[in-house]
N, C-alpha and C positions, 0 to 999 in steps of 0.2 A: 434317526431323523426320518420323518415321513416325506415321501416324494410329493412335490407340489405339481399340480397339473396346470398347463397353460391352455386356455380356450380363447381363440381369436386374439392372441398376443397378450392376454391378461392372465394373471395367476388366479385360479379359482379357489374360493375358500373351501375348507374341509366340510364335508357334509355333516349336518347335525341332526340328531334324532329329536324331533319336537315332541311335545306332550301329545298332540293329536295323532302323530304317527305311531307313537308307542301304544296309545289306546287302541288304535285301529289294528295294529299287529297283535296285541293281546286278545282282542275280540275275535279276529280271524282264527287264531290258534286255539282259542278256548272252545269253539263250537265243535270241531272234530274230536277233541279230547273228551268233551262231555258225551258225545254220541258213543264213542268207543267204551268209555267207562260205564255208561248206562247199559250198553249191550252186554258187557262182561258181567255186570251185576245181575242182569236178567237171566243170562245163560247159566251162571254158576251158583246162584243162590236161590 
């Protein structure tokens, strides 16, 4: 069972990953991966 957090005397709902947050996270992670793979391709091929 997950621990419930109390904020100002009220139980806070569990955090949810929204579609926009998932898209932002994927975008932020894809840029460095693209750069690393492009550099590896350029250096080794």
